[in-house]
Phi, psi and omega in degrees: 000140179237153179227146176287138182224137171270127183292172185302329179287354178061021181242335187249131176253129179232164171260126182235148179291141176277131180236165174249142179220139181256136177286119182251347178284127188299337178271003183082196181216142179267143176292148173244146179278347179211169178281068183211122184303328182281352184271038182295136181266107182285343185264001181233127179287127178273176181294144179276165176305138180092346180288137175258125181246154179237143178173200180244151183265133175234153176244131178209141178054033179078005179241155174261138179234148171261119173271108190292134175295142178094297182276326185080359179284163183251142178232125180283144176281330179218167170280168178301333179271004175098002178294126181295136175244318180224155176222142178295144176240148180290141174249140181282128176248124180297143179295151178293144178299143179274140177290139182279000000 
């Protein structure tokens, strides 16, 4: 599955694959209003540890972010020093039907 995404420059629209990512940081993760680690949204509760989120991956400022489907908010995969916050999880794809 692919989703349209506006790149960080807010000028280019691309189709990017939708991925699933699990929050692994025990304190959860805060939503960002942009693909910028400093743009944390204090007024919106982010996903808790163990939550699986879906969206598209973008890279900005040397970090990877998940732009969550539905909300459009951004979630960082790591802190700027490399501490893991989220990790991609495999999604099951049904096998193609076999010809008879």
